[in-house]
Gaussian input, Z-matrix of N, CA and C with variables (Angstrom, degrees):
# hf/3-21g

backbone

0 1
 N
 C     1     B1
 C     2     B2     1     A1
 N     3     B3     2     A2     1     D1
 C     4     B4     3     A3     2     D2
 C     5     B5     4     A4     3     D3
 N     6     B6     5     A5     4     D4
 C     7     B7     6     A6     5     D5
 C     8     B8     7     A7     6     D6
 N     9     B9     8     A8     7     D7
 C    10    B10     9     A9     8     D8
 C    11    B11    10    A10     9     D9
 N    12    B12    11    A11    10    D10
 C    13    B13    12    A12    11    D11
 C    14    B14    13    A13    12    D12
 N    15    B15    14    A14    13    D13
 C    16    B16    15    A15    14    D14
 C    17    B17    16    A16    15    D15
 N    18    B18    17    A17    16    D16
 C    19    B19    18    A18    17    D17
 C    20    B20    19    A19    18    D18
 N    21    B21    20    A20    19    D19
 C    22    B22    21    A21    20    D20
 C    23    B23    22    A22    21    D21
 N    24    B24    23    A23    22    D22
 C    25    B25    24    A24    23    D23
 C    26    B26    25    A25    24    D24
 N    27    B27    26    A26    25    D25
 C    28    B28    27    A27    26    D26
 C    29    B29    28    A28    27    D27
 N    30    B30    29    A29    28    D28
 C    31    B31    30    A30    29    D29
 C    32    B32    31    A31    30    D30
 N    33    B33    32    A32    31    D31
 C    34    B34    33    A33    32    D32
 C    35    B35    34    A34    33    D33
 N    36    B36    35    A35    34    D34
 C    37    B37    36    A36    35    D35
 C    38    B38    37    A37    36    D36
 N    39    B39    38    A38    37    D37
 C    40    B40    39    A39    38    D38
 C    41    B41    40    A40    39    D39
 N    42    B42    41    A41    40    D40
 C    43    B43    42    A42    41    D41
 C    44    B44    43    A43    42    D42
 N    45    B45    44    A44    43    D43
 C    46    B46    45    A45    44    D44
 C    47    B47    46    A46    45    D45
 N    48    B48    47    A47    46    D46
 C    49    B49    48    A48    47    D47
 C    50    B50    49    A49    48    D48
 N    51    B51    50    A50    49    D49
 C    52    B52    51    A51    50    D50
 C    53    B53    52    A52    51    D51
 N    54    B54    53    A53    52    D52
 C    55    B55    54    A54    53    D53
 C    56    B56    55    A55    54    D54
 N    57    B57    56    A56    55    D55
 C    58    B58    57    A57    56    D56
 C    59    B59    58    A58    57    D57
 N    60    B60    59    A59    58    D58
 C    61    B61    60    A60    59    D59
 C    62    B62    61    A61    60    D60
 N    63    B63    62    A62    61    D61
 C    64    B64    63    A63    62    D62
 C    65    B65    64    A64    63    D63
 N    66    B66    65    A65    64    D64
 C    67    B67    66    A66    65    D65
 C    68    B68    67    A67    66    D66
 N    69    B69    68    A68    67    D67
 C    70    B70    69    A69    68    D68
 C    71    B71    70    A70    69    D69
 N    72    B72    71    A71    70    D70
 C    73    B73    72    A72    71    D71
 C    74    B74    73    A73    72    D72
 N    75    B75    74    A74    73    D73
 C    76    B76    75    A75    74    D74
 C    77    B77    76    A76    75    D75
 N    78    B78    77    A77    76    D76
 C    79    B79    78    A78    77    D77
 C    80    B80    79    A79    78    D78
 N    81    B81    80    A80    79    D79
 C    82    B82    81    A81    80    D80
 C    83    B83    82    A82    81    D81
 N    84    B84    83    A83    82    D82
 C    85    B85    84    A84    83    D83
 C    86    B86    85    A85    84    D84
 N    87    B87    86    A86    85    D85
 C    88    B88    87    A87    86    D86
 C    89    B89    88    A88    87    D87
 N    90    B90    89    A89    88    D88
 C    91    B91    90    A90    89    D89
 C    92    B92    91    A91    90    D90
 N    93    B93    92    A92    91    D91
 C    94    B94    93    A93    92    D92
 C    95    B95    94    A94    93    D93
 N    96    B96    95    A95    94    D94
 C    97    B97    96    A96    95    D95
 C    98    B98    97    A97    96    D96
 N    99    B99    98    A98    97    D97
 C   100   B100    99    A99    98    D98
 C   101   B101   100   A100    99    D99
 N   102   B102   101   A101   100   D100
 C   103   B103   102   A102   101   D101
 C   104   B104   103   A103   102   D102
 N   105   B105   104   A104   103   D103
 C   106   B106   105   A105   104   D104
 C   107   B107   106   A106   105   D105
 N   108   B108   107   A107   106   D106
 C   109   B109   108   A108   107   D107
 C   110   B110   109   A109   108   D108
 N   111   B111   110   A110   109   D109
 C   112   B112   111   A111   110   D110
 C   113   B113   112   A112   111   D111
 N   114   B114   113   A113   112   D112
 C   115   B115   114   A114   113   D113
 C   116   B116   115   A115   114   D114
 N   117   B117   116   A116   115   D115
 C   118   B118   117   A117   116   D116
 C   119   B119   118   A118   117   D117
 N   120   B120   119   A119   118   D118
 C   121   B121   120   A120   119   D119
 C   122   B122   121   A121   120   D120
 N   123   B123   122   A122   121   D121
 C   124   B124   123   A123   122   D122
 C   125   B125   124   A124   123   D123
 N   126   B126   125   A125   124   D124
 C   127   B127   126   A126   125   D125
 C   128   B128   127   A127   126   D126
 N   129   B129   128   A128   127   D127
 C   130   B130   129   A129   128   D128
 C   131   B131   130   A130   129   D129
 N   132   B132   131   A131   130   D130
 C   133   B133   132   A132   131   D131
 C   134   B134   133   A133   132   D132
 N   135   B135   134   A134   133   D133
 C   136   B136   135   A135   134   D134
 C   137   B137   136   A136   135   D135
 N   138   B138   137   A137   136   D136
 C   139   B139   138   A138   137   D137
 C   140   B140   139   A139   138   D138
 N   141   B141   140   A140   139   D139
 C   142   B142   141   A141   140   D140
 C   143   B143   142   A142   141   D141
 N   144   B144   143   A143   142   D142
 C   145   B145   144   A144   143   D143
 C   146   B146   145   A145   144   D144
 N   147   B147   146   A146   145   D145
 C   148   B148   147   A147   146   D146
 C   149   B149   148   A148   147   D147
 N   150   B150   149   A149   148   D148
 C   151   B151   150   A150   149   D149
 C   152   B152   151   A151   150   D150
 N   153   B153   152   A152   151   D151
 C   154   B154   153   A153   152   D152
 C   155   B155   154   A154   153   D153
 N   156   B156   155   A155   154   D154
 C   157   B157   156   A156   155   D155
 C   158   B158   157   A157   156   D156
 N   159   B159   158   A158   157   D157
 C   160   B160   159   A159   158   D158
 C   161   B161   160   A160   159   D159
 N   162   B162   161   A161   160   D160
 C   163   B163   162   A162   161   D161
 C   164   B164   163   A163   162   D162
 N   165   B165   164   A164   163   D163
 C   166   B166   165   A165   164   D164
 C   167   B167   166   A166   165   D165
 N   168   B168   167   A167   166   D166
 C   169   B169   168   A168   167   D167
 C   170   B170   169   A169   168   D168
 N   171   B171   170   A170   169   D169
 C   172   B172   171   A171   170   D170
 C   173   B173   172   A172   171   D171
 N   174   B174   173   A173   172   D172
 C   175   B175   174   A174   173   D173
 C   176   B176   175   A175   174   D174
 N   177   B177   176   A176   175   D175
 C   178   B178   177   A177   176   D176
 C   179   B179   178   A178   177   D177
 N   180   B180   179   A179   178   D178
 C   181   B181   180   A180   179   D179
 C   182   B182   181   A181   180   D180
 N   183   B183   182   A182   181   D181
 C   184   B184   183   A183   182   D182
 C   185   B185   184   A184   183   D183
 N   186   B186   185   A185   184   D184
 C   187   B187   186   A186   185   D185
 C   188   B188   187   A187   186   D186
 N   189   B189   188   A188   187   D187
 C   190   B190   189   A189   188   D188
 C   191   B191   190   A190   189   D189
 N   192   B192   191   A191   190   D190
 C   193   B193   192   A192   191   D191
 C   194   B194   193   A193   192   D192
 N   195   B195   194   A194   193   D193
 C   196   B196   195   A195   194   D194
 C   197   B197   196   A196   195   D195
 N   198   B198   197   A197   196   D196
 C   199   B199   198   A198   197   D197
 C   200   B200   199   A199   198   D198
 N   201   B201   200   A200   199   D199
 C   202   B202   201   A201   200   D200
 C   203   B203   202   A202   201   D201
 N   204   B204   203   A203   202   D202
 C   205   B205   204   A204   203   D203
 C   206   B206   205   A205   204   D204
 N   207   B207   206   A206   205   D205
 C   208   B208   207   A207   206   D206
 C   209   B209   208   A208   207   D207
 N   210   B210   209   A209   208   D208
 C   211   B211   210   A210   209   D209
 C   212   B212   211   A211   210   D210
 N   213   B213   212   A212   211   D211
 C   214   B214   213   A213   212   D212
 C   215   B215   214   A214   213   D213
 N   216   B216   215   A215   214   D214
 C   217   B217   216   A216   215   D215
 C   218   B218   217   A217   216   D216
 N   219   B219   218   A218   217   D217
 C   220   B220   219   A219   218   D218
 C   221   B221   220   A220   219   D219
 N   222   B222   221   A221   220   D220
 C   223   B223   222   A222   221   D221
 C   224   B224   223   A223   222   D222
 N   225   B225   224   A224   223   D223
 C   226   B226   225   A225   224   D224
 C   227   B227   226   A226   225   D225
 N   228   B228   227   A227   226   D226
 C   229   B229   228   A228   227   D227
 C   230   B230   229   A229   228   D228
 N   231   B231   230   A230   229   D229
 C   232   B232   231   A231   230   D230
 C   233   B233   232   A232   231   D231
 N   234   B234   233   A233   232   D232
 C   235   B235   234   A234   233   D233
 C   236   B236   235   A235   234   D234
 N   237   B237   236   A236   235   D235
 C   238   B238   237   A237   236   D236
 C   239   B239   238   A238   237   D237
 N   240   B240   239   A239   238   D238
 C   241   B241   240   A240   239   D239
 C   242   B242   241   A241   240   D240
 N   243   B243   242   A242   241   D241
 C   244   B244   243   A243   242   D242
 C   245   B245   244   A244   243   D243
 N   246   B246   245   A245   244   D244
 C   247   B247   246   A246   245   D245
 C   248   B248   247   A247   246   D246
 N   249   B249   248   A248   247   D247
 C   250   B250   249   A249   248   D248
 C   251   B251   250   A250   249   D249
 N   252   B252   251   A251   250   D250
 C   253   B253   252   A252   251   D251
 C   254   B254   253   A253   252   D252
 N   255   B255   254   A254   253   D253
 C   256   B256   255   A255   254   D254
 C   257   B257   256   A256   255   D255
 N   258   B258   257   A257   256   D256
 C   259   B259   258   A258   257   D257
 C   260   B260   259   A259   258   D258
 N   261   B261   260   A260   259   D259
 C   262   B262   261   A261   260   D260
 C   263   B263   262   A262   261   D261
 N   264   B264   263   A263   262   D262
 C   265   B265   264   A264   263   D263
 C   266   B266   265   A265   264   D264
 N   267   B267   266   A266   265   D265
 C   268   B268   267   A267   266   D266
 C   269   B269   268   A268   267   D267
 N   270   B270   269   A269   268   D268
 C   271   B271   270   A270   269   D269
 C   272   B272   271   A271   270   D270
 N   273   B273   272   A272   271   D271
 C   274   B274   273   A273   272   D272
 C   275   B275   274   A274   273   D273
 N   276   B276   275   A275   274   D274
 C   277   B277   276   A276   275   D275
 C   278   B278   277   A277   276   D276
 N   279   B279   278   A278   277   D277
 C   280   B280   279   A279   278   D278
 C   281   B281   280   A280   279   D279
 N   282   B282   281   A281   280   D280
 C   283   B283   282   A282   281   D281
 C   284   B284   283   A283   282   D282
 N   285   B285   284   A284   283   D283
 C   286   B286   285   A285   284   D284
 C   287   B287   286   A286   285   D285
 N   288   B288   287   A287   286   D286
 C   289   B289   288   A288   287   D287
 C   290   B290   289   A289   288   D288
 N   291   B291   290   A290   289   D289
 C   292   B292   291   A291   290   D290
 C   293   B293   292   A292   291   D291
 N   294   B294   293   A293   292   D292
 C   295   B295   294   A294   293   D293
 C   296   B296   295   A295   294   D294
 N   297   B297   296   A296   295   D295
 C   298   B298   297   A297   296   D296
 C   299   B299   298   A298   297   D297
 N   300   B300   299   A299   298   D298
 C   301   B301   300   A300   299   D299
 C   302   B302   301   A301   300   D300
 N   303   B303   302   A302   301   D301
 C   304   B304   303   A303   302   D302
 C   305   B305   304   A304   303   D303
 N   306   B306   305   A305   304   D304
 C   307   B307   306   A306   305   D305
 C   308   B308   307   A307   306   D306
 N   309   B309   308   A308   307   D307
 C   310   B310   309   A309   308   D308
 C   311   B311   310   A310   309   D309
 N   312   B312   311   A311   310   D310
 C   313   B313   312   A312   311   D311
 C   314   B314   313   A313   312   D312
 N   315   B315   314   A314   313   D313
 C   316   B316   315   A315   314   D314
 C   317   B317   316   A316   315   D315
 N   318   B318   317   A317   316   D316
 C   319   B319   318   A318   317   D317
 C   320   B320   319   A319   318   D318
 N   321   B321   320   A320   319   D319
 C   322   B322   321   A321   320   D320
 C   323   B323   322   A322   321   D321
 N   324   B324   323   A323   322   D322
 C   325   B325   324   A324   323   D323
 C   326   B326   325   A325   324   D324
 N   327   B327   326   A326   325   D325
 C   328   B328   327   A327   326   D326
 C   329   B329   328   A328   327   D327
 N   330   B330   329   A329   328   D328
 C   331   B331   330   A330   329   D329
 C   332   B332   331   A331   330   D330

   B1=1.4140
   B2=1.5423
   B3=1.3252
   B4=1.4426
   B5=1.5508
   B6=1.2889
   B7=1.4856
   B8=1.4945
   B9=1.3577
   B10=1.4933
   B11=1.5154
   B12=1.3391
   B13=1.4662
   B14=1.5621
   B15=1.3150
   B16=1.5489
   B17=1.5495
   B18=1.2888
   B19=1.4593
   B20=1.5390
   B21=1.3074
   B22=1.4721
   B23=1.4869
   B24=1.3678
   B25=1.4281
   B26=1.5563
   B27=1.3284
   B28=1.4324
   B29=1.5050
   B30=1.3572
   B31=1.4602
   B32=1.5487
   B33=1.3078
   B34=1.4473
   B35=1.5261
   B36=1.3598
   B37=1.4099
   B38=1.5202
   B39=1.2865
   B40=1.4961
   B41=1.4825
   B42=1.3199
   B43=1.4971
   B44=1.5226
   B45=1.3087
   B46=1.4444
   B47=1.5389
   B48=1.3041
   B49=1.4865
   B50=1.4702
   B51=1.3475
   B52=1.4562
   B53=1.5332
   B54=1.2853
   B55=1.4343
   B56=1.5601
   B57=1.3064
   B58=1.4346
   B59=1.5599
   B60=1.3023
   B61=1.5043
   B62=1.5351
   B63=1.3387
   B64=1.4477
   B65=1.5078
   B66=1.3153
   B67=1.4186
   B68=1.5131
   B69=1.3257
   B70=1.4610
   B71=1.5203
   B72=1.3608
   B73=1.4326
   B74=1.5113
   B75=1.3270
   B76=1.4636
   B77=1.5276
   B78=1.3376
   B79=1.4624
   B80=1.5518
   B81=1.3525
   B82=1.4552
   B83=1.5599
   B84=1.2880
   B85=1.4864
   B86=1.5164
   B87=1.3318
   B88=1.4801
   B89=1.5518
   B90=1.3450
   B91=1.4434
   B92=1.5458
   B93=1.3889
   B94=1.5107
   B95=1.4890
   B96=1.3212
   B97=1.4395
   B98=1.5099
   B99=1.3581
   B100=1.4757
   B101=1.5068
   B102=1.3175
   B103=1.4445
   B104=1.6127
   B105=1.3102
   B106=1.4710
   B107=1.5230
   B108=1.3139
   B109=1.4592
   B110=1.5031
   B111=1.3473
   B112=1.4739
   B113=1.5944
   B114=1.3219
   B115=1.4785
   B116=1.5376
   B117=1.3203
   B118=1.5064
   B119=1.5176
   B120=1.3146
   B121=1.5024
   B122=1.5285
   B123=1.3290
   B124=1.4522
   B125=1.5287
   B126=1.3627
   B127=1.4159
   B128=1.5250
   B129=1.3539
   B130=1.4203
   B131=1.5879
   B132=1.3158
   B133=1.4275
   B134=1.5657
   B135=1.3358
   B136=1.4462
   B137=1.5168
   B138=1.3300
   B139=1.4765
   B140=1.5373
   B141=1.2998
   B142=1.4751
   B143=1.5455
   B144=1.3224
   B145=1.4555
   B146=1.4861
   B147=1.3075
   B148=1.4622
   B149=1.5268
   B150=1.3280
   B151=1.4676
   B152=1.5123
   B153=1.3391
   B154=1.4597
   B155=1.5017
   B156=1.3413
   B157=1.4663
   B158=1.5088
   B159=1.3147
   B160=1.4402
   B161=1.4947
   B162=1.3303
   B163=1.4291
   B164=1.4913
   B165=1.3246
   B166=1.4262
   B167=1.5390
   B168=1.3113
   B169=1.4458
   B170=1.4962
   B171=1.3242
   B172=1.4551
   B173=1.5078
   B174=1.3034
   B175=1.4313
   B176=1.5248
   B177=1.2747
   B178=1.4573
   B179=1.5654
   B180=1.2834
   B181=1.4791
   B182=1.5454
   B183=1.3201
   B184=1.4625
   B185=1.5567
   B186=1.2979
   B187=1.4286
   B188=1.5668
   B189=1.2857
   B190=1.5217
   B191=1.5603
   B192=1.2864
   B193=1.4999
   B194=1.5487
   B195=1.3349
   B196=1.4384
   B197=1.5698
   B198=1.3026
   B199=1.4444
   B200=1.5155
   B201=1.3514
   B202=1.4296
   B203=1.5508
   B204=1.3227
   B205=1.4424
   B206=1.5657
   B207=1.3353
   B208=1.4693
   B209=1.4970
   B210=1.3056
   B211=1.5081
   B212=1.5059
   B213=1.3520
   B214=1.4401
   B215=1.5224
   B216=1.3463
   B217=1.4849
   B218=1.5001
   B219=1.3394
   B220=1.4944
   B221=1.5369
   B222=1.3704
   B223=1.4868
   B224=1.4883
   B225=1.3246
   B226=1.4687
   B227=1.5054
   B228=1.3279
   B229=1.4783
   B230=1.5258
   B231=1.3045
   B232=1.4570
   B233=1.5376
   B234=1.3047
   B235=1.4898
   B236=1.5172
   B237=1.3509
   B238=1.4680
   B239=1.5094
   B240=1.3551
   B241=1.4685
   B242=1.5288
   B243=1.3099
   B244=1.4771
   B245=1.5330
   B246=1.3232
   B247=1.4475
   B248=1.5110
   B249=1.3027
   B250=1.4341
   B251=1.4756
   B252=1.3863
   B253=1.4282
   B254=1.5567
   B255=1.3172
   B256=1.4719
   B257=1.5407
   B258=1.2728
   B259=1.4258
   B260=1.5287
   B261=1.2705
   B262=1.4563
   B263=1.5255
   B264=1.3289
   B265=1.4174
   B266=1.5685
   B267=1.3132
   B268=1.4834
   B269=1.5485
   B270=1.2669
   B271=1.5004
   B272=1.5153
   B273=1.3260
   B274=1.4576
   B275=1.5051
   B276=1.3261
   B277=1.4331
   B278=1.5222
   B279=1.3464
   B280=1.4269
   B281=1.5421
   B282=1.2846
   B283=1.4409
   B284=1.4966
   B285=1.3384
   B286=1.5027
   B287=1.4490
   B288=1.3003
   B289=1.4893
   B290=1.5115
   B291=1.3059
   B292=1.4350
   B293=1.5418
   B294=1.3114
   B295=1.4649
   B296=1.5167
   B297=1.2897
   B298=1.4736
   B299=1.5448
   B300=1.3331
   B301=1.4060
   B302=1.5401
   B303=1.3365
   B304=1.4890
   B305=1.4950
   B306=1.2678
   B307=1.4584
   B308=1.5358
   B309=1.3091
   B310=1.5000
   B311=1.5159
   B312=1.3543
   B313=1.4784
   B314=1.4988
   B315=1.2998
   B316=1.4376
   B317=1.5359
   B318=1.2984
   B319=1.4879
   B320=1.5250
   B321=1.3782
   B322=1.4554
   B323=1.5292
   B324=1.2887
   B325=1.4809
   B326=1.5730
   B327=1.2470
   B328=1.4758
   B329=1.4974
   B330=1.3438
   B331=1.4964
   B332=1.4891
   A1=111.49
   A2=119.02
   A3=119.29
   A4=110.17
   A5=118.46
   A6=119.29
   A7=114.90
   A8=114.86
   A9=119.36
   A10=108.50
   A11=115.87
   A12=118.26
   A13=110.11
   A14=113.18
   A15=116.42
   A16=113.91
   A17=115.33
   A18=118.56
   A19=112.86
   A20=113.52
   A21=118.47
   A22=110.20
   A23=119.71
   A24=124.58
   A25=111.55
   A26=115.28
   A27=119.15
   A28=113.10
   A29=116.67
   A30=120.71
   A31=110.94
   A32=116.24
   A33=119.16
   A34=112.63
   A35=117.48
   A36=120.45
   A37=112.09
   A38=118.65
   A39=122.35
   A40=111.00
   A41=116.38
   A42=118.02
   A43=111.16
   A44=118.62
   A45=124.11
   A46=109.84
   A47=116.29
   A48=119.83
   A49=112.12
   A50=117.66
   A51=123.06
   A52=110.13
   A53=120.30
   A54=119.67
   A55=109.75
   A56=118.89
   A57=121.19
   A58=115.16
   A59=114.23
   A60=118.42
   A61=109.35
   A62=118.69
   A63=119.02
   A64=108.92
   A65=121.10
   A66=123.35
   A67=110.96
   A68=118.33
   A69=120.76
   A70=109.30
   A71=115.80
   A72=120.18
   A73=110.59
   A74=115.96
   A75=117.24
   A76=111.93
   A77=115.74
   A78=119.75
   A79=109.28
   A80=114.99
   A81=118.41
   A82=110.18
   A83=116.48
   A84=119.34
   A85=111.31
   A86=116.64
   A87=123.27
   A88=108.93
   A89=115.10
   A90=118.75
   A91=118.13
   A92=108.56
   A93=111.74
   A94=114.09
   A95=117.32
   A96=120.29
   A97=112.11
   A98=113.60
   A99=118.99
   A100=110.50
   A101=117.61
   A102=121.05
   A103=106.53
   A104=116.23
   A105=119.21
   A106=110.39
   A107=117.08
   A108=122.74
   A109=109.68
   A110=116.06
   A111=119.41
   A112=110.69
   A113=116.62
   A114=119.08
   A115=111.34
   A116=114.01
   A117=117.59
   A118=109.75
   A119=117.21
   A120=120.99
   A121=107.92
   A122=120.15
   A123=122.73
   A124=113.12
   A125=114.17
   A126=117.72
   A127=112.65
   A128=117.25
   A129=120.14
   A130=110.92
   A131=117.75
   A132=121.52
   A133=110.43
   A134=115.85
   A135=118.01
   A136=113.77
   A137=114.47
   A138=118.34
   A139=110.12
   A140=117.58
   A141=120.74
   A142=110.35
   A143=118.83
   A144=120.00
   A145=113.70
   A146=118.86
   A147=121.22
   A148=111.21
   A149=116.31
   A150=120.88
   A151=108.67
   A152=117.02
   A153=120.54
   A154=112.97
   A155=117.95
   A156=122.42
   A157=112.46
   A158=118.67
   A159=118.07
   A160=114.14
   A161=117.44
   A162=122.58
   A163=114.45
   A164=117.45
   A165=123.75
   A166=108.84
   A167=119.29
   A168=120.98
   A169=113.83
   A170=119.54
   A171=120.81
   A172=113.87
   A173=117.63
   A174=122.50
   A175=113.90
   A176=118.65
   A177=121.67
   A178=111.53
   A179=115.92
   A180=121.01
   A181=106.28
   A182=112.64
   A183=120.04
   A184=105.82
   A185=115.36
   A186=122.89
   A187=108.39
   A188=114.46
   A189=119.26
   A190=108.85
   A191=114.68
   A192=122.59
   A193=108.72
   A194=117.93
   A195=120.91
   A196=108.61
   A197=118.12
   A198=121.57
   A199=111.35
   A200=117.58
   A201=123.09
   A202=108.61
   A203=117.03
   A204=122.06
   A205=110.64
   A206=116.39
   A207=121.40
   A208=112.62
   A209=115.83
   A210=119.95
   A211=110.51
   A212=119.23
   A213=120.71
   A214=110.93
   A215=115.99
   A216=116.27
   A217=112.26
   A218=116.05
   A219=118.32
   A220=111.07
   A221=115.23
   A222=117.49
   A223=110.08
   A224=119.26
   A225=121.44
   A226=109.16
   A227=119.52
   A228=122.17
   A229=110.54
   A230=118.84
   A231=121.54
   A232=110.39
   A233=118.86
   A234=122.64
   A235=108.83
   A236=115.82
   A237=119.90
   A238=111.62
   A239=117.18
   A240=121.80
   A241=111.04
   A242=115.15
   A243=117.82
   A244=110.63
   A245=118.08
   A246=118.88
   A247=113.74
   A248=116.53
   A249=121.00
   A250=110.94
   A251=116.69
   A252=118.83
   A253=111.67
   A254=114.27
   A255=117.13
   A256=107.36
   A257=115.87
   A258=119.34
   A259=112.91
   A260=115.71
   A261=124.37
   A262=111.30
   A263=121.00
   A264=122.82
   A265=107.68
   A266=118.42
   A267=118.72
   A268=109.63
   A269=114.09
   A270=119.70
   A271=108.01
   A272=116.54
   A273=123.36
   A274=109.45
   A275=120.32
   A276=118.77
   A277=115.71
   A278=117.82
   A279=119.68
   A280=112.15
   A281=116.77
   A282=122.73
   A283=113.94
   A284=115.55
   A285=118.64
   A286=110.55
   A287=117.09
   A288=119.38
   A289=108.27
   A290=119.55
   A291=124.74
   A292=112.88
   A293=123.59
   A294=124.03
   A295=109.12
   A296=115.43
   A297=120.06
   A298=114.46
   A299=114.80
   A300=117.37
   A301=111.09
   A302=116.80
   A303=121.10
   A304=110.29
   A305=118.47
   A306=123.60
   A307=104.80
   A308=113.66
   A309=118.35
   A310=104.60
   A311=114.73
   A312=117.96
   A313=112.67
   A314=116.37
   A315=121.10
   A316=112.22
   A317=114.97
   A318=118.49
   A319=110.76
   A320=116.06
   A321=117.44
   A322=109.00
   A323=118.37
   A324=119.39
   A325=110.52
   A326=116.80
   A327=119.09
   A328=110.11
   A329=115.24
   A330=118.66
   A331=114.26
   D1=-44.83
   D2=-177.58
   D3=-67.10
   D4=-31.11
   D5=178.55
   D6=-67.62
   D7=-35.26
   D8=176.46
   D9=-68.47
   D10=-41.00
   D11=-178.15
   D12=-65.59
   D13=-43.59
   D14=175.40
   D15=-61.30
   D16=-39.32
   D17=176.07
   D18=-61.73
   D19=-44.34
   D20=-178.70
   D21=-67.02
   D22=-40.57
   D23=175.03
   D24=-58.84
   D25=-46.51
   D26=179.60
   D27=-62.63
   D28=-40.98
   D29=178.56
   D30=-64.22
   D31=-40.28
   D32=178.18
   D33=-66.15
   D34=-39.47
   D35=176.33
   D36=-65.95
   D37=-42.67
   D38=177.17
   D39=-65.16
   D40=-40.71
   D41=178.77
   D42=-63.89
   D43=-40.13
   D44=-179.45
   D45=-66.71
   D46=-45.69
   D47=179.39
   D48=-66.70
   D49=-41.39
   D50=-177.70
   D51=-69.48
   D52=-36.18
   D53=-173.40
   D54=-72.63
   D55=-25.35
   D56=178.09
   D57=-81.02
   D58=-9.59
   D59=-176.25
   D60=-70.75
   D61=-22.59
   D62=-173.13
   D63=-94.22
   D64=-14.70
   D65=-179.97
   D66=-77.02
   D67=145.47
   D68=178.26
   D69=-69.39
   D70=150.80
   D71=176.85
   D72=-67.04
   D73=167.58
   D74=-178.01
   D75=-64.97
   D76=-38.64
   D77=179.80
   D78=-65.44
   D79=-43.86
   D80=-179.76
   D81=-64.01
   D82=-39.57
   D83=177.79
   D84=-62.02
   D85=-40.36
   D86=178.16
   D87=-61.34
   D88=-51.60
   D89=177.91
   D90=-58.19
   D91=-41.02
   D92=176.52
   D93=-71.23
   D94=-29.02
   D95=173.82
   D96=-64.79
   D97=-38.42
   D98=175.29
   D99=-63.34
   D100=-39.43
   D101=-177.57
   D102=-65.44
   D103=-40.10
   D104=179.01
   D105=-60.80
   D106=-41.85
   D107=178.87
   D108=-63.39
   D109=-45.49
   D110=-178.68
   D111=-67.03
   D112=-33.40
   D113=173.60
   D114=-62.41
   D115=-39.20
   D116=176.77
   D117=-63.18
   D118=-44.12
   D119=-179.93
   D120=-62.48
   D121=-47.19
   D122=-178.91
   D123=-60.91
   D124=-40.25
   D125=176.62
   D126=-65.99
   D127=-38.89
   D128=176.82
   D129=-65.35
   D130=-42.06
   D131=177.89
   D132=-62.93
   D133=-40.96
   D134=178.08
   D135=-63.43
   D136=-38.15
   D137=176.43
   D138=-62.86
   D139=-45.74
   D140=179.80
   D141=-63.69
   D142=-40.50
   D143=176.15
   D144=-67.58
   D145=-31.20
   D146=176.35
   D147=-68.30
   D148=-41.06
   D149=178.14
   D150=-64.06
   D151=-42.52
   D152=-178.94
   D153=-66.95
   D154=-34.86
   D155=-177.54
   D156=-83.73
   D157=-14.06
   D158=-177.23
   D159=-67.45
   D160=-24.42
   D161=174.47
   D162=-72.67
   D163=-23.87
   D164=-178.02
   D165=-101.63
   D166=67.95
   D167=-177.18
   D168=-91.61
   D169=13.28
   D170=-178.60
   D171=-89.26
   D172=-2.26
   D173=177.16
   D174=-69.76
   D175=147.71
   D176=178.00
   D177=-70.33
   D178=-41.40
   D179=-178.71
   D180=-116.88
   D181=141.81
   D182=-179.37
   D183=-127.81
   D184=158.38
   D185=176.79
   D186=-82.56
   D187=135.48
   D188=-178.01
   D189=-88.87
   D190=84.76
   D191=-176.48
   D192=-65.03
   D193=-37.63
   D194=-177.73
   D195=-60.98
   D196=-45.87
   D197=-178.28
   D198=-66.84
   D199=-36.99
   D200=177.62
   D201=-63.42
   D202=-45.14
   D203=-179.17
   D204=-62.78
   D205=-41.93
   D206=175.26
   D207=-59.71
   D208=-43.01
   D209=179.64
   D210=-68.15
   D211=-39.96
   D212=175.14
   D213=-60.90
   D214=-43.31
   D215=178.83
   D216=-63.95
   D217=-36.16
   D218=178.16
   D219=-63.06
   D220=-43.76
   D221=177.63
   D222=-64.08
   D223=-42.17
   D224=-178.35
   D225=-61.69
   D226=-43.85
   D227=179.54
   D228=-65.80
   D229=-34.49
   D230=177.59
   D231=-66.21
   D232=-42.53
   D233=178.12
   D234=-65.14
   D235=-48.81
   D236=-178.09
   D237=-60.96
   D238=-38.72
   D239=178.78
   D240=-65.65
   D241=-35.51
   D242=178.86
   D243=-72.98
   D244=-35.81
   D245=179.57
   D246=-74.55
   D247=-29.70
   D248=176.65
   D249=-139.45
   D250=78.29
   D251=-170.77
   D252=-73.92
   D253=147.34
   D254=175.24
   D255=-94.79
   D256=160.84
   D257=-174.77
   D258=-85.38
   D259=137.39
   D260=170.10
   D261=60.84
   D262=31.49
   D263=179.27
   D264=-105.06
   D265=127.78
   D266=178.86
   D267=-70.94
   D268=154.14
   D269=-179.90
   D270=-80.95
   D271=153.59
   D272=175.24
   D273=-79.88
   D274=113.84
   D275=-173.76
   D276=-86.47
   D277=2.51
   D278=-178.63
   D279=-70.06
   D280=150.07
   D281=-178.26
   D282=-98.19
   D283=163.69
   D284=172.47
   D285=-68.24
   D286=154.65
   D287=-178.73
   D288=-82.40
   D289=-56.15
   D290=173.39
   D291=81.44
   D292=-9.28
   D293=175.13
   D294=-104.08
   D295=114.69
   D296=-170.84
   D297=-114.72
   D298=20.37
   D299=-178.62
   D300=-104.45
   D301=124.84
   D302=178.04
   D303=-105.30
   D304=138.74
   D305=174.67
   D306=-83.68
   D307=129.69
   D308=175.99
   D309=-93.12
   D310=128.02
   D311=178.26
   D312=-63.60
   D313=137.28
   D314=-176.88
   D315=-68.07
   D316=136.37
   D317=-179.19
   D318=-82.87
   D319=-15.81
   D320=178.53
   D321=-96.99
   D322=143.66
   D323=176.02
   D324=-70.03
   D325=141.74
   D326=176.82
   D327=-78.12
   D328=148.28
   D329=-177.27
   D330=-75.66

């Protein structure tokens, strides 16, 4: 009887210790929470810049705010998934685009 009890206790201790090894440390969680807050700020600034630049549509090249927002959301989801992982879900292997320049079609016909 005592050996069964000892085995069960050992298994419980190992399970408890092992389950915590996948969680982020407190410092890492704080840093990642700061990153999430900064991503919110960047997204807010990008929205404000997009509104301000929409009046100036005469430029040949424009910044692709939609693509930037999508990349910010992808980064945010990756951080959130790391902080609170779901079980048995495959990771999204797609990469960030990183190219945020849009060519504005010319309003004048080419010769």
